[in-house]
CHARMM internal coordinates of N, CA and C (Angstrom, degrees):
IC EDIT
DIST 1 N 1 CA 1.4438
DIST 1 CA 1 C 1.5296
ANGL 1 N 1 CA 1 C 109.90
DIST 1 C 2 N 1.3197
ANGL 1 CA 1 C 2 N 117.06
DIHE 1 N 1 CA 1 C 2 N -43.16
DIST 2 N 2 CA 1.4597
ANGL 1 C 2 N 2 CA 120.36
DIHE 1 CA 1 C 2 N 2 CA -178.73
DIST 2 CA 2 C 1.5253
ANGL 2 N 2 CA 2 C 110.95
DIHE 1 C 2 N 2 CA 2 C -60.67
DIST 2 C 3 N 1.3244
ANGL 2 CA 2 C 3 N 117.30
DIHE 2 N 2 CA 2 C 3 N -39.10
DIST 3 N 3 CA 1.4588
ANGL 2 C 3 N 3 CA 121.27
DIHE 2 CA 2 C 3 N 3 CA 177.97
DIST 3 CA 3 C 1.5159
ANGL 3 N 3 CA 3 C 112.04
DIHE 2 C 3 N 3 CA 3 C -62.84
DIST 3 C 4 N 1.3198
ANGL 3 CA 3 C 4 N 117.33
DIHE 3 N 3 CA 3 C 4 N -41.30
DIST 4 N 4 CA 1.4632
ANGL 3 C 4 N 4 CA 122.40
DIHE 3 CA 3 C 4 N 4 CA 178.15
DIST 4 CA 4 C 1.5261
ANGL 4 N 4 CA 4 C 110.02
DIHE 3 C 4 N 4 CA 4 C -62.75
DIST 4 C 5 N 1.3252
ANGL 4 CA 4 C 5 N 116.23
DIHE 4 N 4 CA 4 C 5 N -46.09
DIST 5 N 5 CA 1.4671
ANGL 4 C 5 N 5 CA 121.11
DIHE 4 CA 4 C 5 N 5 CA 179.25
DIST 5 CA 5 C 1.5212
ANGL 5 N 5 CA 5 C 110.08
DIHE 4 C 5 N 5 CA 5 C -59.72
DIST 5 C 6 N 1.3329
ANGL 5 CA 5 C 6 N 117.13
DIHE 5 N 5 CA 5 C 6 N -45.30
DIST 6 N 6 CA 1.4601
ANGL 5 C 6 N 6 CA 120.85
DIHE 5 CA 5 C 6 N 6 CA 179.15
DIST 6 CA 6 C 1.5236
ANGL 6 N 6 CA 6 C 111.91
DIHE 5 C 6 N 6 CA 6 C -64.83
DIST 6 C 7 N 1.3244
ANGL 6 CA 6 C 7 N 116.03
DIHE 6 N 6 CA 6 C 7 N -46.22
DIST 7 N 7 CA 1.4684
ANGL 6 C 7 N 7 CA 120.63
DIHE 6 CA 6 C 7 N 7 CA -176.72
DIST 7 CA 7 C 1.5140
ANGL 7 N 7 CA 7 C 112.90
DIHE 6 C 7 N 7 CA 7 C -60.60
DIST 7 C 8 N 1.3269
ANGL 7 CA 7 C 8 N 116.76
DIHE 7 N 7 CA 7 C 8 N -38.34
DIST 8 N 8 CA 1.4595
ANGL 7 C 8 N 8 CA 120.28
DIHE 7 CA 7 C 8 N 8 CA -175.05
DIST 8 CA 8 C 1.5323
ANGL 8 N 8 CA 8 C 113.35
DIHE 7 C 8 N 8 CA 8 C -103.69
DIST 8 C 9 N 1.3297
ANGL 8 CA 8 C 9 N 117.25
DIHE 8 N 8 CA 8 C 9 N 9.28
DIST 9 N 9 CA 1.4673
ANGL 8 C 9 N 9 CA 120.42
DIHE 8 CA 8 C 9 N 9 CA 175.72
DIST 9 CA 9 C 1.5110
ANGL 9 N 9 CA 9 C 113.04
DIHE 8 C 9 N 9 CA 9 C 63.34
DIST 9 C 10 N 1.3173
ANGL 9 CA 9 C 10 N 117.42
DIHE 9 N 9 CA 9 C 10 N 41.61
DIST 10 N 10 CA 1.4688
ANGL 9 C 10 N 10 CA 121.89
DIHE 9 CA 9 C 10 N 10 CA -176.36
DIST 10 CA 10 C 1.5194
ANGL 10 N 10 CA 10 C 112.12
DIHE 9 C 10 N 10 CA 10 C -102.84
DIST 10 C 11 N 1.3116
ANGL 10 CA 10 C 11 N 117.07
DIHE 10 N 10 CA 10 C 11 N 33.23
DIST 11 N 11 CA 1.4503
ANGL 10 C 11 N 11 CA 120.42
DIHE 10 CA 10 C 11 N 11 CA -174.70
DIST 11 CA 11 C 1.5268
ANGL 11 N 11 CA 11 C 114.05
DIHE 10 C 11 N 11 CA 11 C -93.49
DIST 11 C 12 N 1.3191
ANGL 11 CA 11 C 12 N 118.38
DIHE 11 N 11 CA 11 C 12 N 14.13
DIST 12 N 12 CA 1.4580
ANGL 11 C 12 N 12 CA 122.17
DIHE 11 CA 11 C 12 N 12 CA -177.76
DIST 12 CA 12 C 1.5179
ANGL 12 N 12 CA 12 C 114.43
DIHE 11 C 12 N 12 CA 12 C -80.27
DIST 12 C 13 N 1.3317
ANGL 12 CA 12 C 13 N 117.69
DIHE 12 N 12 CA 12 C 13 N -5.75
DIST 13 N 13 CA 1.4653
ANGL 12 C 13 N 13 CA 121.15
DIHE 12 CA 12 C 13 N 13 CA 177.87
DIST 13 CA 13 C 1.5181
ANGL 13 N 13 CA 13 C 108.56
DIHE 12 C 13 N 13 CA 13 C -153.78
DIST 13 C 14 N 1.3227
ANGL 13 CA 13 C 14 N 116.16
DIHE 13 N 13 CA 13 C 14 N 164.69
DIST 14 N 14 CA 1.4550
ANGL 13 C 14 N 14 CA 121.08
DIHE 13 CA 13 C 14 N 14 CA -176.99
DIST 14 CA 14 C 1.5178
ANGL 14 N 14 CA 14 C 111.91
DIHE 13 C 14 N 14 CA 14 C -69.48
DIST 14 C 15 N 1.3209
ANGL 14 CA 14 C 15 N 115.69
DIHE 14 N 14 CA 14 C 15 N 144.77
DIST 15 N 15 CA 1.4606
ANGL 14 C 15 N 15 CA 123.64
DIHE 14 CA 14 C 15 N 15 CA 175.25
DIST 15 CA 15 C 1.5211
ANGL 15 N 15 CA 15 C 107.29
DIHE 14 C 15 N 15 CA 15 C -120.91
DIST 15 C 16 N 1.3247
ANGL 15 CA 15 C 16 N 115.89
DIHE 15 N 15 CA 15 C 16 N 143.15
DIST 16 N 16 CA 1.4555
ANGL 15 C 16 N 16 CA 120.60
DIHE 15 CA 15 C 16 N 16 CA -177.75
DIST 16 CA 16 C 1.5184
ANGL 16 N 16 CA 16 C 108.82
DIHE 15 C 16 N 16 CA 16 C -123.77
DIST 16 C 17 N 1.3323
ANGL 16 CA 16 C 17 N 116.73
DIHE 16 N 16 CA 16 C 17 N 130.91
DIST 17 N 17 CA 1.4615
ANGL 16 C 17 N 17 CA 121.53
DIHE 16 CA 16 C 17 N 17 CA 173.76
DIST 17 CA 17 C 1.5234
ANGL 17 N 17 CA 17 C 107.46
DIHE 16 C 17 N 17 CA 17 C -90.20
DIST 17 C 18 N 1.3171
ANGL 17 CA 17 C 18 N 116.26
DIHE 17 N 17 CA 17 C 18 N 106.20
DIST 18 N 18 CA 1.4671
ANGL 17 C 18 N 18 CA 122.56
DIHE 17 CA 17 C 18 N 18 CA -177.88
DIST 18 CA 18 C 1.5321
ANGL 18 N 18 CA 18 C 108.49
DIHE 17 C 18 N 18 CA 18 C -99.64
DIST 18 C 19 N 1.3131
ANGL 18 CA 18 C 19 N 115.90
DIHE 18 N 18 CA 18 C 19 N 70.62
DIST 19 N 19 CA 1.4562
ANGL 18 C 19 N 19 CA 121.46
DIHE 18 CA 18 C 19 N 19 CA -171.50
DIST 19 CA 19 C 1.5262
ANGL 19 N 19 CA 19 C 113.56
DIHE 18 C 19 N 19 CA 19 C -63.06
DIST 19 C 20 N 1.3177
ANGL 19 CA 19 C 20 N 118.11
DIHE 19 N 19 CA 19 C 20 N -30.50
DIST 20 N 20 CA 1.4599
ANGL 19 C 20 N 20 CA 121.50
DIHE 19 CA 19 C 20 N 20 CA 179.91
DIST 20 CA 20 C 1.5324
ANGL 20 N 20 CA 20 C 113.07
DIHE 19 C 20 N 20 CA 20 C -95.71
DIST 20 C 21 N 1.3324
ANGL 20 CA 20 C 21 N 117.46
DIHE 20 N 20 CA 20 C 21 N -4.78
DIST 21 N 21 CA 1.4563
ANGL 20 C 21 N 21 CA 121.12
DIHE 20 CA 20 C 21 N 21 CA 179.25
DIST 21 CA 21 C 1.5217
ANGL 21 N 21 CA 21 C 114.71
DIHE 20 C 21 N 21 CA 21 C 77.04
DIST 21 C 22 N 1.3201
ANGL 21 CA 21 C 22 N 117.73
DIHE 21 N 21 CA 21 C 22 N 15.86
DIST 22 N 22 CA 1.4648
ANGL 21 C 22 N 22 CA 120.86
DIHE 21 CA 21 C 22 N 22 CA -178.30
DIST 22 CA 22 C 1.5217
ANGL 22 N 22 CA 22 C 112.79
DIHE 21 C 22 N 22 CA 22 C -67.40
DIST 22 C 23 N 1.3294
ANGL 22 CA 22 C 23 N 116.98
DIHE 22 N 22 CA 22 C 23 N -41.70
DIST 23 N 23 CA 1.4692
ANGL 22 C 23 N 23 CA 119.12
DIHE 22 CA 22 C 23 N 23 CA 178.48
DIST 23 CA 23 C 1.5223
ANGL 23 N 23 CA 23 C 110.59
DIHE 22 C 23 N 23 CA 23 C -68.40
DIST 23 C 24 N 1.3345
ANGL 23 CA 23 C 24 N 116.19
DIHE 23 N 23 CA 23 C 24 N -40.51
DIST 24 N 24 CA 1.4647
ANGL 23 C 24 N 24 CA 119.82
DIHE 23 CA 23 C 24 N 24 CA 177.74
DIST 24 CA 24 C 1.5222
ANGL 24 N 24 CA 24 C 109.66
DIHE 23 C 24 N 24 CA 24 C -55.36
DIST 24 C 25 N 1.3197
ANGL 24 CA 24 C 25 N 116.69
DIHE 24 N 24 CA 24 C 25 N -49.02
DIST 25 N 25 CA 1.4602
ANGL 24 C 25 N 25 CA 121.02
DIHE 24 CA 24 C 25 N 25 CA -177.84
DIST 25 CA 25 C 1.5277
ANGL 25 N 25 CA 25 C 111.37
DIHE 24 C 25 N 25 CA 25 C -64.61
DIST 25 C 26 N 1.3248
ANGL 25 CA 25 C 26 N 116.95
DIHE 25 N 25 CA 25 C 26 N -42.70
DIST 26 N 26 CA 1.4631
ANGL 25 C 26 N 26 CA 120.80
DIHE 25 CA 25 C 26 N 26 CA -177.68
DIST 26 CA 26 C 1.5214
ANGL 26 N 26 CA 26 C 112.47
DIHE 25 C 26 N 26 CA 26 C -61.10
DIST 26 C 27 N 1.3329
ANGL 26 CA 26 C 27 N 116.65
DIHE 26 N 26 CA 26 C 27 N -34.64
DIST 27 N 27 CA 1.4569
ANGL 26 C 27 N 27 CA 120.28
DIHE 26 CA 26 C 27 N 27 CA -178.00
DIST 27 CA 27 C 1.5221
ANGL 27 N 27 CA 27 C 113.40
DIHE 26 C 27 N 27 CA 27 C -103.68
DIST 27 C 28 N 1.3187
ANGL 27 CA 27 C 28 N 117.58
DIHE 27 N 27 CA 27 C 28 N 5.70
DIST 28 N 28 CA 1.4627
ANGL 27 C 28 N 28 CA 120.67
DIHE 27 CA 27 C 28 N 28 CA 178.01
DIST 28 CA 28 C 1.5176
ANGL 28 N 28 CA 28 C 113.79
DIHE 27 C 28 N 28 CA 28 C 69.29
DIST 28 C 29 N 1.3195
ANGL 28 CA 28 C 29 N 117.36
DIHE 28 N 28 CA 28 C 29 N 27.65
DIST 29 N 29 CA 1.4599
ANGL 28 C 29 N 29 CA 121.59
DIHE 28 CA 28 C 29 N 29 CA -179.46
DIST 29 CA 29 C 1.5233
ANGL 29 N 29 CA 29 C 108.67
DIHE 28 C 29 N 29 CA 29 C -81.56
DIST 29 C 30 N 1.3201
ANGL 29 CA 29 C 30 N 116.11
DIHE 29 N 29 CA 29 C 30 N 130.21
DIST 30 N 30 CA 1.4642
ANGL 29 C 30 N 30 CA 120.26
DIHE 29 CA 29 C 30 N 30 CA -178.59
DIST 30 CA 30 C 1.5198
ANGL 30 N 30 CA 30 C 113.30
DIHE 29 C 30 N 30 CA 30 C -121.19
DIST 30 C 31 N 1.3316
ANGL 30 CA 30 C 31 N 118.05
DIHE 30 N 30 CA 30 C 31 N -4.56
DIST 31 N 31 CA 1.4644
ANGL 30 C 31 N 31 CA 120.42
DIHE 30 CA 30 C 31 N 31 CA -177.93
DIST 31 CA 31 C 1.5207
ANGL 31 N 31 CA 31 C 109.95
DIHE 30 C 31 N 31 CA 31 C -154.62
DIST 31 C 32 N 1.3122
ANGL 31 CA 31 C 32 N 115.00
DIHE 31 N 31 CA 31 C 32 N 159.05
DIST 32 N 32 CA 1.4620
ANGL 31 C 32 N 32 CA 121.19
DIHE 31 CA 31 C 32 N 32 CA 174.06
DIST 32 CA 32 C 1.5079
ANGL 32 N 32 CA 32 C 108.80
DIHE 31 C 32 N 32 CA 32 C -108.46
DIST 32 C 33 N 1.3143
ANGL 32 CA 32 C 33 N 119.45
DIHE 32 N 32 CA 32 C 33 N 151.15
DIST 33 N 33 CA 1.4538
ANGL 32 C 33 N 33 CA 125.90
DIHE 32 CA 32 C 33 N 33 CA -6.97
DIST 33 CA 33 C 1.5197
ANGL 33 N 33 CA 33 C 110.85
DIHE 32 C 33 N 33 CA 33 C -78.49
DIST 33 C 34 N 1.2951
ANGL 33 CA 33 C 34 N 116.83
DIHE 33 N 33 CA 33 C 34 N 152.21
DIST 34 N 34 CA 1.4558
ANGL 33 C 34 N 34 CA 123.28
DIHE 33 CA 33 C 34 N 34 CA 175.59
DIST 34 CA 34 C 1.5115
ANGL 34 N 34 CA 34 C 108.86
DIHE 33 C 34 N 34 CA 34 C -142.94
DIST 34 C 35 N 1.3104
ANGL 34 CA 34 C 35 N 115.34
DIHE 34 N 34 CA 34 C 35 N 150.16
DIST 35 N 35 CA 1.4614
ANGL 34 C 35 N 35 CA 121.70
DIHE 34 CA 34 C 35 N 35 CA 178.90
DIST 35 CA 35 C 1.5119
ANGL 35 N 35 CA 35 C 107.52
DIHE 34 C 35 N 35 CA 35 C -130.20
DIST 35 C 36 N 1.3086
ANGL 35 CA 35 C 36 N 115.96
DIHE 35 N 35 CA 35 C 36 N 140.05
DIST 36 N 36 CA 1.4530
ANGL 35 C 36 N 36 CA 121.63
DIHE 35 CA 35 C 36 N 36 CA 174.39
DIST 36 CA 36 C 1.5164
ANGL 36 N 36 CA 36 C 106.76
DIHE 35 C 36 N 36 CA 36 C -124.34
DIST 36 C 37 N 1.3103
ANGL 36 CA 36 C 37 N 116.11
DIHE 36 N 36 CA 36 C 37 N 126.86
DIST 37 N 37 CA 1.4561
ANGL 36 C 37 N 37 CA 121.83
DIHE 36 CA 36 C 37 N 37 CA 178.50
DIST 37 CA 37 C 1.5201
ANGL 37 N 37 CA 37 C 107.77
DIHE 36 C 37 N 37 CA 37 C -109.66
DIST 37 C 38 N 1.3268
ANGL 37 CA 37 C 38 N 116.41
DIHE 37 N 37 CA 37 C 38 N 130.12
DIST 38 N 38 CA 1.4618
ANGL 37 C 38 N 38 CA 121.72
DIHE 37 CA 37 C 38 N 38 CA -175.62
DIST 38 CA 38 C 1.5172
ANGL 38 N 38 CA 38 C 108.30
DIHE 37 C 38 N 38 CA 38 C -123.22
DIST 38 C 39 N 1.3375
ANGL 38 CA 38 C 39 N 116.68
DIHE 38 N 38 CA 38 C 39 N 126.83
DIST 39 N 39 CA 1.4583
ANGL 38 C 39 N 39 CA 119.20
DIHE 38 CA 38 C 39 N 39 CA -178.56
DIST 39 CA 39 C 1.5252
ANGL 39 N 39 CA 39 C 111.19
DIHE 38 C 39 N 39 CA 39 C -81.11
DIST 39 C 40 N 1.3191
ANGL 39 CA 39 C 40 N 116.95
DIHE 39 N 39 CA 39 C 40 N -179.72
DIST 40 N 40 CA 1.4576
ANGL 39 C 40 N 40 CA 121.88
DIHE 39 CA 39 C 40 N 40 CA -176.58
DIST 40 CA 40 C 1.5233
ANGL 40 N 40 CA 40 C 113.26
DIHE 39 C 40 N 40 CA 40 C -61.66
DIST 40 C 41 N 1.3256
ANGL 40 CA 40 C 41 N 117.03
DIHE 40 N 40 CA 40 C 41 N -25.32
DIST 41 N 41 CA 1.4586
ANGL 40 C 41 N 41 CA 121.36
DIHE 40 CA 40 C 41 N 41 CA 179.62
DIST 41 CA 41 C 1.5286
ANGL 41 N 41 CA 41 C 112.08
DIHE 40 C 41 N 41 CA 41 C -84.93
DIST 41 C 42 N 1.3274
ANGL 41 CA 41 C 42 N 117.30
DIHE 41 N 41 CA 41 C 42 N -3.05
DIST 42 N 42 CA 1.4524
ANGL 41 C 42 N 42 CA 121.61
DIHE 41 CA 41 C 42 N 42 CA -179.42
DIST 42 CA 42 C 1.5135
ANGL 42 N 42 CA 42 C 114.10
DIHE 41 C 42 N 42 CA 42 C 89.01
DIST 42 C 43 N 1.3213
ANGL 42 CA 42 C 43 N 117.07
DIHE 42 N 42 CA 42 C 43 N 3.74
DIST 43 N 43 CA 1.4579
ANGL 42 C 43 N 43 CA 120.66
DIHE 42 CA 42 C 43 N 43 CA 179.51
DIST 43 CA 43 C 1.5241
ANGL 43 N 43 CA 43 C 110.46
DIHE 42 C 43 N 43 CA 43 C -81.28
DIST 43 C 44 N 1.3182
ANGL 43 CA 43 C 44 N 115.47
DIHE 43 N 43 CA 43 C 44 N 137.34
DIST 44 N 44 CA 1.4623
ANGL 43 C 44 N 44 CA 120.33
DIHE 43 CA 43 C 44 N 44 CA 176.81
DIST 44 CA 44 C 1.5133
ANGL 44 N 44 CA 44 C 107.61
DIHE 43 C 44 N 44 CA 44 C -74.53
DIST 44 C 45 N 1.3299
ANGL 44 CA 44 C 45 N 116.28
DIHE 44 N 44 CA 44 C 45 N 122.37
DIST 45 N 45 CA 1.4610
ANGL 44 C 45 N 45 CA 120.19
DIHE 44 CA 44 C 45 N 45 CA -177.40
DIST 45 CA 45 C 1.5231
ANGL 45 N 45 CA 45 C 112.78
DIHE 44 C 45 N 45 CA 45 C -100.35
DIST 45 C 46 N 1.3416
ANGL 45 CA 45 C 46 N 116.61
DIHE 45 N 45 CA 45 C 46 N -18.73
DIST 46 N 46 CA 1.4629
ANGL 45 C 46 N 46 CA 118.53
DIHE 45 CA 45 C 46 N 46 CA 177.25
DIST 46 CA 46 C 1.5197
ANGL 46 N 46 CA 46 C 109.34
DIHE 45 C 46 N 46 CA 46 C -167.81
DIST 46 C 47 N 1.2876
ANGL 46 CA 46 C 47 N 114.50
DIHE 46 N 46 CA 46 C 47 N 137.04
DIST 47 N 47 CA 1.4548
ANGL 46 C 47 N 47 CA 121.46
DIHE 46 CA 46 C 47 N 47 CA 171.35
DIST 47 CA 47 C 1.5142
ANGL 47 N 47 CA 47 C 105.91
DIHE 46 C 47 N 47 CA 47 C -132.29
DIST 47 C 48 N 1.3143
ANGL 47 CA 47 C 48 N 117.26
DIHE 47 N 47 CA 47 C 48 N 129.29
DIST 48 N 48 CA 1.4652
ANGL 47 C 48 N 48 CA 118.72
DIHE 47 CA 47 C 48 N 48 CA -173.43
DIST 48 CA 48 C 1.5126
ANGL 48 N 48 CA 48 C 110.96
DIHE 47 C 48 N 48 CA 48 C -148.27
DIST 48 C 49 N 1.3081
ANGL 48 CA 48 C 49 N 115.36
DIHE 48 N 48 CA 48 C 49 N 164.57
DIST 49 N 49 CA 1.4618
ANGL 48 C 49 N 49 CA 120.39
DIHE 48 CA 48 C 49 N 49 CA 169.41
DIST 49 CA 49 C 1.5139
ANGL 49 N 49 CA 49 C 107.53
DIHE 48 C 49 N 49 CA 49 C -76.44
DIST 49 C 50 N 1.2945
ANGL 49 CA 49 C 50 N 117.39
DIHE 49 N 49 CA 49 C 50 N -149.69
DIST 50 N 50 CA 1.4534
ANGL 49 C 50 N 50 CA 120.62
DIHE 49 CA 49 C 50 N 50 CA 179.87
DIST 50 CA 50 C 1.5137
ANGL 50 N 50 CA 50 C 112.09
DIHE 49 C 50 N 50 CA 50 C -60.40
DIST 50 C 51 N 1.3084
ANGL 50 CA 50 C 51 N 115.05
DIHE 50 N 50 CA 50 C 51 N 151.53
DIST 51 N 51 CA 1.4600
ANGL 50 C 51 N 51 CA 119.37
DIHE 50 CA 50 C 51 N 51 CA 176.62
DIST 51 CA 51 C 1.5185
ANGL 51 N 51 CA 51 C 109.13
DIHE 50 C 51 N 51 CA 51 C -146.76
DIST 51 C 52 N 1.3102
ANGL 51 CA 51 C 52 N 113.67
DIHE 51 N 51 CA 51 C 52 N 154.21
DIST 52 N 52 CA 1.4611
ANGL 51 C 52 N 52 CA 119.89
DIHE 51 CA 51 C 52 N 52 CA 177.71
DIST 52 CA 52 C 1.5294
ANGL 52 N 52 CA 52 C 109.36
DIHE 51 C 52 N 52 CA 52 C -71.34
DIST 52 C 53 N 1.3195
ANGL 52 CA 52 C 53 N 115.77
DIHE 52 N 52 CA 52 C 53 N 161.72
DIST 53 N 53 CA 1.4626
ANGL 52 C 53 N 53 CA 121.01
DIHE 52 CA 52 C 53 N 53 CA -179.42
DIST 53 CA 53 C 1.5235
ANGL 53 N 53 CA 53 C 111.42
DIHE 52 C 53 N 53 CA 53 C -58.73
DIST 53 C 54 N 1.3288
ANGL 53 CA 53 C 54 N 117.88
DIHE 53 N 53 CA 53 C 54 N -39.12
DIST 54 N 54 CA 1.4660
ANGL 53 C 54 N 54 CA 119.59
DIHE 53 CA 53 C 54 N 54 CA -179.35
DIST 54 CA 54 C 1.5235
ANGL 54 N 54 CA 54 C 111.46
DIHE 53 C 54 N 54 CA 54 C -68.23
DIST 54 C 55 N 1.3250
ANGL 54 CA 54 C 55 N 117.76
DIHE 54 N 54 CA 54 C 55 N -33.44
DIST 55 N 55 CA 1.4643
ANGL 54 C 55 N 55 CA 121.08
DIHE 54 CA 54 C 55 N 55 CA 176.42
DIST 55 CA 55 C 1.5297
ANGL 55 N 55 CA 55 C 110.41
DIHE 54 C 55 N 55 CA 55 C -67.82
DIST 55 C 56 N 1.3214
ANGL 55 CA 55 C 56 N 116.07
DIHE 55 N 55 CA 55 C 56 N -42.33
DIST 56 N 56 CA 1.4597
ANGL 55 C 56 N 56 CA 120.85
DIHE 55 CA 55 C 56 N 56 CA 177.70
DIST 56 CA 56 C 1.5294
ANGL 56 N 56 CA 56 C 110.07
DIHE 55 C 56 N 56 CA 56 C -60.90
DIST 56 C 57 N 1.3203
ANGL 56 CA 56 C 57 N 116.29
DIHE 56 N 56 CA 56 C 57 N -47.91
DIST 57 N 57 CA 1.4623
ANGL 56 C 57 N 57 CA 121.19
DIHE 56 CA 56 C 57 N 57 CA 179.71
DIST 57 CA 57 C 1.5232
ANGL 57 N 57 CA 57 C 110.78
DIHE 56 C 57 N 57 CA 57 C -59.59
DIST 57 C 58 N 1.3237
ANGL 57 CA 57 C 58 N 116.70
DIHE 57 N 57 CA 57 C 58 N -41.06
DIST 58 N 58 CA 1.4699
ANGL 57 C 58 N 58 CA 120.78
DIHE 57 CA 57 C 58 N 58 CA 178.79
DIST 58 CA 58 C 1.5264
ANGL 58 N 58 CA 58 C 111.09
DIHE 57 C 58 N 58 CA 58 C -61.65
DIST 58 C 59 N 1.3169
ANGL 58 CA 58 C 59 N 117.60
DIHE 58 N 58 CA 58 C 59 N -43.52
DIST 59 N 59 CA 1.4626
ANGL 58 C 59 N 59 CA 121.11
DIHE 58 CA 58 C 59 N 59 CA -179.64
DIST 59 CA 59 C 1.5275
ANGL 59 N 59 CA 59 C 111.28
DIHE 58 C 59 N 59 CA 59 C -65.51
DIST 59 C 60 N 1.3182
ANGL 59 CA 59 C 60 N 117.41
DIHE 59 N 59 CA 59 C 60 N -40.79
DIST 60 N 60 CA 1.4632
ANGL 59 C 60 N 60 CA 120.85
DIHE 59 CA 59 C 60 N 60 CA 177.40
DIST 60 CA 60 C 1.5157
ANGL 60 N 60 CA 60 C 109.63
DIHE 59 C 60 N 60 CA 60 C -64.87
DIST 60 C 61 N 1.3203
ANGL 60 CA 60 C 61 N 117.44
DIHE 60 N 60 CA 60 C 61 N -42.34
DIST 61 N 61 CA 1.4611
ANGL 60 C 61 N 61 CA 120.68
DIHE 60 CA 60 C 61 N 61 CA 179.81
DIST 61 CA 61 C 1.5296
ANGL 61 N 61 CA 61 C 110.88
DIHE 60 C 61 N 61 CA 61 C -62.44
DIST 61 C 62 N 1.3207
ANGL 61 CA 61 C 62 N 117.97
DIHE 61 N 61 CA 61 C 62 N -37.81
DIST 62 N 62 CA 1.4684
ANGL 61 C 62 N 62 CA 120.92
DIHE 61 CA 61 C 62 N 62 CA 176.25
DIST 62 CA 62 C 1.5272
ANGL 62 N 62 CA 62 C 111.11
DIHE 61 C 62 N 62 CA 62 C -60.35
DIST 62 C 63 N 1.3178
ANGL 62 CA 62 C 63 N 116.83
DIHE 62 N 62 CA 62 C 63 N -38.68
DIST 63 N 63 CA 1.4562
ANGL 62 C 63 N 63 CA 120.18
DIHE 62 CA 62 C 63 N 63 CA 178.12
DIST 63 CA 63 C 1.5373
ANGL 63 N 63 CA 63 C 110.85
DIHE 62 C 63 N 63 CA 63 C -68.11
DIST 63 C 64 N 1.3141
ANGL 63 CA 63 C 64 N 116.38
DIHE 63 N 63 CA 63 C 64 N -40.74
DIST 64 N 64 CA 1.4654
ANGL 63 C 64 N 64 CA 121.03
DIHE 63 CA 63 C 64 N 64 CA -179.97
DIST 64 CA 64 C 1.5211
ANGL 64 N 64 CA 64 C 110.21
DIHE 63 C 64 N 64 CA 64 C -64.56
DIST 64 C 65 N 1.3202
ANGL 64 CA 64 C 65 N 116.96
DIHE 64 N 64 CA 64 C 65 N -40.74
DIST 65 N 65 CA 1.4592
ANGL 64 C 65 N 65 CA 121.90
DIHE 64 CA 64 C 65 N 65 CA -176.08
DIST 65 CA 65 C 1.5225
ANGL 65 N 65 CA 65 C 113.63
DIHE 64 C 65 N 65 CA 65 C -76.37
DIST 65 C 66 N 1.3300
ANGL 65 CA 65 C 66 N 116.86
DIHE 65 N 65 CA 65 C 66 N -17.96
DIST 66 N 66 CA 1.4751
ANGL 65 C 66 N 66 CA 118.09
DIHE 65 CA 65 C 66 N 66 CA -175.82
DIST 66 CA 66 C 1.4969
ANGL 66 N 66 CA 66 C 113.16
DIHE 65 C 66 N 66 CA 66 C -87.04
END
COOR INIT
IC SEED 1 N 1 CA 1 C
IC BUILD
C-alpha cells in the first residue's frame, strides 16, 4: 500500500489498511474507492464512491467550516 501511495502521490491524507474489513462494515462501505467524512462530533457527514478532486476539497472545506 505504501508503494502505491508513493507512486501515485497520494500522501496528502491518511490511508488505512483495513485487512479484516472492520472499517468497511462499520461505515457500510461495499466498494472502492469510497470516502467517509466524520465531523468533530463523530457524525458521518458523507460516504461516497469515487469523487473528483474539487468534490473532495468541497467536503473537507465543509468539515473545516462547521
